[in-house]
C-alpha positions in Angstrom: -10.4 -16.6 19.8 -10.1 -15.0 16.4 -7.0 -13.3 15.0 -7.0 -9.7 14.0 -6.9 -10.7 10.4 -10.0 -12.9 10.7 -11.9 -10.1 12.5 -10.9 -7.6 9.8 -12.0 -9.9 7.0 -15.3 -10.4 8.8 -15.8 -6.6 9.1 -15.0 -6.1 5.4 -17.5 -8.8 4.4 -20.2 -7.2 6.5 -19.5 -3.7 5.1 -19.5 -5.0 1.5 -22.8 -6.7 2.0 -24.3 -3.4 3.4 -23.3 -1.5 0.3 -23.8 -4.3 -2.3 -26.8 -2.5 -3.8 -25.2 0.9 -4.0 -25.0 2.1 -7.6 -22.1 4.4 -6.9 -19.9 1.7 -5.5 -20.6 -0.6 -8.5 -19.7 2.2 -10.9 -16.5 2.9 -8.9 -15.5 -0.8 -9.0 -16.1 -0.9 -12.7 -14.0 2.3 -13.1 -11.2 0.7 -11.1 -11.3 -2.4 -13.2 -11.1 -0.4 -16.5 -8.2 1.7 -15.2 -6.4 -1.5 -14.2 -6.9 -3.0 -17.6 -5.6 0.2 -19.3 -2.5 0.2 -17.1 -3.3 3.3 -15.0 -3.3 1.5 -11.7 -0.1 -0.1 -10.6 1.1 -1.4 -7.3 3.6 1.1 -5.7 7.2 0.2 -5.9 9.5 1.4 -3.1 13.2 1.6 -3.7 14.3 2.6 -0.3 17.8 1.4 0.7 18.2 -0.8 3.7 18.3 0.8 7.1 22.0 0.3 7.7 22.7 1.8 4.2 20.8 4.9 5.1 22.9 5.2 8.3 26.1 4.6 6.5 25.3 7.3 3.9 24.2 9.8 6.5 27.4 9.1 8.6 29.6 9.5 5.6 27.8 12.7 4.4 28.0 14.3 7.8 31.6 13.4 8.3 33.2 14.2 5.0 36.3 15.5 6.7 37.0 11.9 7.9 38.9 9.7 5.5 37.5 6.2 5.0 
């Protein structure tokens, strides 16, 4: 039995082979490569605090009348 990841990789390969001759896809891939080289494409960075930190902040903000 295949894992979900293996099934997904298989589907992606099949879909890429279907569109391998499409001119628009090739142009789009080239555009993405150029944008990455120029520094326009970056992986998103998430600076969310930990879950317990959010809860602590919310608790303190909603209970300002309590002394800590």
